[in-house]
Structure formats: structure tokens, C-alpha cells
C-alpha positions as CSV (number, residue, x, y, z in Angstrom):
1,X,0.0,0.0,0.0
2,X,1.3,3.4,-0.9
3,X,1.8,6.4,1.4
4,X,-0.7,9.2,1.2
5,X,0.8,12.7,1.1
6,X,-1.2,15.8,0.6
7,X,0.8,19.0,0.9
8,X,-0.6,21.9,3.0
9,X,-2.1,25.0,1.5
10,X,-3.3,28.1,3.2
11,X,-6.7,26.5,3.9
12,X,-5.8,22.8,4.2
13,X,-3.6,20.7,6.4
14,X,-0.5,18.7,5.6
15,X,-1.5,15.1,5.6
16,X,1.0,12.3,5.7
17,X,-0.1,8.7,6.1
18,X,2.8,6.3,6.2
19,X,1.6,2.7,6.3
20,X,5.2,1.3,6.5
21,X,5.7,2.9,9.9
22,X,2.0,2.9,10.9
23,X,2.1,6.7,11.4
24,X,-0.7,9.0,10.4
25,X,-0.3,12.8,10.7
26,X,-2.5,15.8,10.0
27,X,-0.9,19.2,10.7
28,X,-1.8,22.8,10.0
29,X,-5.1,24.5,9.3
30,X,-8.3,22.9,8.1
31,X,-11.0,25.0,6.4
32,X,-11.2,23.8,2.8
33,X,-13.7,25.4,0.5
34,X,-15.1,21.9,-0.3
35,X,-14.6,19.7,2.7
36,X,-16.0,16.6,1.0
37,X,-13.8,16.9,-2.0
38,X,-10.7,17.4,0.1
39,X,-11.2,14.6,2.7
40,X,-12.8,11.9,0.5
41,X,-9.4,10.5,-0.7
42,X,-8.2,10.6,2.9
43,X,-11.1,8.5,4.2
44,X,-10.7,6.1,1.2
45,X,-7.1,5.6,2.0
46,X,-7.8,5.2,5.7
47,X,-10.5,2.6,5.1
48,X,-8.1,0.5,3.0
49,X,-5.3,1.0,5.5
50,X,-7.4,-0.1,8.5
51,X,-8.4,-3.2,6.7
52,X,-4.8,-4.3,6.2
53,X,-3.5,-3.1,9.6
54,X,-2.2,-6.2,11.4
55,X,-1.1,-6.5,15.0
56,X,1.2,-3.5,14.9
57,X,0.3,-0.3,16.7
58,X,-0.8,2.7,14.7
59,X,-0.1,6.2,15.9
60,X,-2.1,9.2,14.8
61,X,-0.8,12.7,15.4
62,X,-3.3,15.6,15.0
63,X,-1.7,19.0,15.2
64,X,-4.2,21.5,13.9
65,X,-3.7,25.2,14.7
66,X,-7.2,26.1,13.3
67,X,-10.2,24.2,12.0
68,X,-13.8,25.2,11.2
69,X,-17.0,23.5,12.2
70,X,-17.1,21.4,9.0
71,X,-13.6,20.1,9.8
72,X,-14.6,19.4,13.3
73,X,-17.4,17.1,12.1
74,X,-15.0,15.5,9.7
75,X,-12.5,14.9,12.5
76,X,-15.2,13.2,14.6
77,X,-16.0,11.0,11.6
78,X,-12.3,10.2,11.3
79,X,-12.0,9.3,15.0
80,X,-15.2,7.2,14.7
81,X,-13.5,5.2,12.0
82,X,-10.5,4.7,14.1
83,X,-12.6,3.7,17.1
84,X,-14.5,1.1,15.0
85,X,-11.1,-0.4,14.0
86,X,-10.2,-0.6,17.7
87,X,-13.5,-2.3,18.4
88,X,-12.4,-4.9,15.8
89,X,-9.1,-5.5,17.6
90,X,-6.7,-3.0,16.0
91,X,-4.2,-1.1,18.2
92,X,-4.5,2.7,17.6
93,X,-3.7,5.7,19.6
94,X,-4.3,9.4,18.8
95,X,-2.1,12.2,20.0
96,X,-4.1,15.5,20.0
97,X,-1.2,18.1,19.9
98,X,-2.0,21.6,21.2
99,X,-0.1,24.7,22.1
100,X,-0.1,25.5,25.8
101,X,-1.5,29.0,25.1
102,X,-4.4,27.7,23.0
103,X,-7.1,26.8,25.5
104,X,-9.7,26.4,22.8
105,X,-7.7,23.7,21.0
106,X,-7.2,21.9,24.3
107,X,-11.0,22.0,24.9
108,X,-11.7,20.7,21.5
109,X,-9.3,17.8,22.2
110,X,-11.1,17.2,25.5
111,X,-14.4,17.2,23.8
112,X,-13.3,14.6,21.2
113,X,-11.7,12.5,24.0
114,X,-15.1,12.5,25.9
115,X,-16.9,11.3,22.7
116,X,-14.7,8.2,22.3
117,X,-15.0,5.1,24.4
118,X,-12.3,2.7,23.2
119,X,-9.8,4.8,21.2
120,X,-6.7,5.8,23.1
121,X,-6.8,9.6,22.8
122,X,-3.9,11.5,24.4
123,X,-3.8,15.3,24.9
124,X,-0.2,16.3,24.2
125,X,1.1,19.8,25.0
126,X,3.7,21.1,22.5
127,X,7.1,21.5,24.0
128,X,8.8,24.9,23.8
């Protein structure tokens, strides 16, 4: 399975999914003009990846400095897919990375954390 790499733009995050190292990363800002068009290939890749994920642990790093309400809904859908994979026996952990001075981002992470039952969801403060 190939990696998925989508370079960041002013309105969209950098997405790097590395199946060889079981590392999924989303970084930057997320408020695309057409959220469905932007994230459809991401969800397609993720679905295929989760089907082939064996007993290795997958780490997901989310480091978004800004996202709109549509992106928030998309993130919840993303986390729900991951949680369903955990329900099927996959080992996945999410790191919600936030800046110490960004209380809103921490609160968003806490909200996502509360919505998830099985998925390991860590709140990680940026260093420095």
C-alpha cells in the first residue's frame, strides 16, 4: 500500500499517512472550500489501511492550529472510523497536539476525548 501525502495549503492541512511505519499525521489549518472533495481521498485511504492493519500499533498525530466546524465534524468521523477499528481489535492511539497558550484547542481535544469510548486519545502539549 502506498503512502498518502497531501501538501498543506493556506486552507488545508498537511496530511502524511505512512503505512510502512504505521504513522498518520495531520498538521496545520483545516478549512477547505469543499470539505467533502478534500477529505474523500483521505477517508478512502484510511479505510483501506485499516483493513490491512495487522497486530502492529498505529499512531495518529493531529496538530491543527485552526479548523472550522465542518472540519470538526470530519475529524469526529475520522476518529469514529479509528474507534471502530479498535473495536475490531486494532491497536491505535491518537495524540491531539496543542499549544499551551491555545485553550480552545485543548478544549476541542477534551471534547473529542469524551466522545470516544475505546480509542486511546492523548492530549499532548507542545514543547517549547
